C-alpha positions as CSV (number, residue, x, y, z in Angstrom):
1,X,36.5,34.8,80.3
2,X,38.0,32.2,77.8
3,X,37.1,32.7,73.9
4,X,35.9,29.6,72.4
5,X,35.4,29.7,68.3
6,X,31.8,30.0,68.5
7,X,32.4,33.5,70.9
8,X,35.3,34.3,68.1
9,X,32.7,33.5,65.4
10,X,30.3,35.7,66.8
11,X,32.8,38.5,66.2
12,X,34.0,38.8,69.8
13,X,38.2,39.2,69.5
14,X,39.7,36.6,71.6
15,X,42.3,37.4,74.5
16,X,45.1,35.6,72.6
17,X,45.0,38.5,69.1
18,X,45.0,41.1,71.9
19,X,47.6,39.9,73.7
20,X,49.5,39.2,70.4
21,X,48.9,43.1,69.4
22,X,50.2,44.4,72.4
23,X,53.5,42.3,72.1
24,X,54.0,43.9,67.9
25,X,53.1,47.2,69.9
26,X,56.1,46.5,72.4
27,X,58.1,45.3,69.2
28,X,57.6,49.1,67.6
29,X,58.4,50.8,70.9
30,X,61.5,48.3,71.3
31,X,63.0,49.0,68.2
32,X,62.4,52.9,68.5
33,X,63.9,52.7,72.0
34,X,66.7,51.1,70.7
35,X,67.4,53.0,67.6
36,X,67.5,56.3,69.5
37,X,69.8,54.7,72.7
38,X,72.1,53.6,69.4
39,X,72.0,56.7,67.6
40,X,72.4,59.4,70.5
41,X,73.1,58.0,73.2
42,X,75.0,54.7,73.7
43,X,79.1,55.4,73.4
44,X,80.0,55.9,70.8
45,X,76.6,56.8,69.4
46,X,75.9,56.2,65.6
47,X,76.0,59.9,65.2
48,X,79.1,60.5,66.5
49,X,80.7,57.9,64.3
50,X,79.0,59.4,61.3
51,X,79.9,62.8,62.5
52,X,83.7,61.8,62.1
53,X,83.3,59.8,58.9
54,X,80.9,63.0,56.9
55,X,80.8,65.7,58.8
56,X,78.2,67.5,60.8
57,X,75.9,68.3,57.9
58,X,76.4,64.8,56.0
59,X,75.8,63.0,59.8
60,X,72.2,65.0,60.3
61,X,71.2,64.3,56.7
62,X,72.2,60.4,57.5
63,X,70.3,60.6,61.0
64,X,67.5,62.9,59.0
65,X,67.2,59.7,56.5
66,X,67.2,56.7,59.0
67,X,64.8,58.3,60.9
68,X,62.4,58.4,57.9
69,X,63.1,55.1,56.8
70,X,62.4,54.1,60.6
71,X,59.1,56.4,60.8
72,X,58.0,55.0,57.1
73,X,58.7,51.0,58.2
74,X,57.2,51.6,61.8
75,X,53.9,53.0,60.2
76,X,53.5,50.4,57.9
77,X,54.0,47.4,60.0
78,X,51.3,49.2,62.2
79,X,48.8,49.3,59.5
80,X,49.7,45.2,59.3
81,X,48.9,45.3,63.4
82,X,46.1,47.3,63.4
83,X,44.8,44.7,60.2
84,X,45.7,41.9,61.8
85,X,44.1,43.0,65.1
86,X,40.8,43.6,62.8
87,X,40.5,39.7,61.9
88,X,42.1,40.2,58.6
89,X,44.2,37.1,58.2
90,X,46.4,38.3,55.0
91,X,48.0,40.9,57.8
92,X,48.4,37.9,59.9
93,X,50.1,36.3,57.3
94,X,52.2,39.1,55.9
95,X,53.2,39.5,59.7
96,X,54.2,36.2,60.2
97,X,56.1,36.1,56.6
98,X,57.8,39.8,57.7
99,X,58.9,37.7,61.4
100,X,60.4,35.2,59.6
101,X,62.1,37.4,57.6
102,X,63.4,39.6,60.5
103,X,64.2,36.5,62.3
104,X,66.8,34.9,59.6
105,X,68.7,38.3,58.9
106,X,69.0,38.9,62.9
107,X,70.2,35.0,63.2
108,X,72.5,35.6,59.8
109,X,74.0,38.9,61.6
110,X,74.7,37.5,64.5
111,X,76.6,34.2,62.8
112,X,78.7,36.4,60.7
113,X,80.7,39.0,63.0
114,X,78.0,40.7,65.2
115,X,79.9,40.1,68.6
116,X,83.3,41.4,68.3
117,X,83.6,44.0,70.6
118,X,85.2,42.1,73.1
119,X,83.4,43.0,76.5
120,X,81.0,40.9,78.2
121,X,78.3,44.5,78.7
122,X,78.8,45.1,74.9
123,X,77.7,41.7,73.6
124,X,75.1,41.5,76.2
125,X,73.3,45.0,75.2
126,X,74.1,43.5,71.5
127,X,72.0,40.6,72.1
128,X,69.5,42.4,74.1
129,X,68.7,45.0,71.2
130,X,68.9,42.2,68.3
131,X,66.5,39.5,70.0
132,X,64.7,41.2,72.4
133,X,62.4,42.6,69.4
134,X,62.5,39.1,67.8
135,X,61.1,37.4,70.4
136,X,58.3,39.9,71.2
137,X,57.5,39.4,67.2
138,X,57.9,35.5,67.8
139,X,55.6,35.2,70.4
140,X,52.8,37.2,68.9
141,X,53.5,34.9,65.8
142,X,53.1,32.3,67.6
143,X,49.7,33.6,69.4
144,X,48.7,34.8,66.3
145,X,48.1,30.8,65.0
146,X,46.6,29.2,68.1
147,X,43.5,27.5,67.4
148,X,41.8,30.3,69.1
149,X,43.0,32.9,67.0
150,X,42.3,30.5,63.7
151,X,38.9,30.6,64.7
152,X,39.0,34.4,64.9
153,X,40.8,34.8,61.4
154,X,38.5,32.6,59.3
155,X,35.6,34.6,60.1
156,X,34.8,37.1,57.5
157,X,34.4,40.1,59.3
158,X,32.4,42.5,57.3
159,X,29.5,39.7,56.0
160,X,29.6,37.5,59.3
161,X,29.8,34.0,57.2
162,X,32.2,31.5,57.7
163,X,35.1,31.3,55.1
164,X,35.4,28.8,52.2
165,X,38.4,26.6,53.4
């Protein structure tokens, strides 16, 4: 079943919005997995490097702070994702602005010294962890601004009236 602008105005959530929602959830999941791998699994792990620099207690404190920041930012991102799914245009615009900012930072870090490890496997891993969440979010942003999604977001959810353009 395809969603038309008329169906979107009646309150049915378009498939493109659902797909964007799932892509954004996947980006959060990938980001969390990458953080976990980099911190504890991939050698040399971030925890091992921090332990060498700061000692055991300093490394634990730093990992706890990093995990707390990840939880805070992921929770905030989830809030915007769920608001976007409910048709809140401000959340869609905020997600798009954040996505543009993150993409800028990823491109900037890739252009400076991101890939100086030497080995092909390291470069492939770095590209994967840097770019895959950005591609998921970029795909979601693209879907959120398709015409069917625009019709969904232009409808005021609480009153059922068409928004002023």
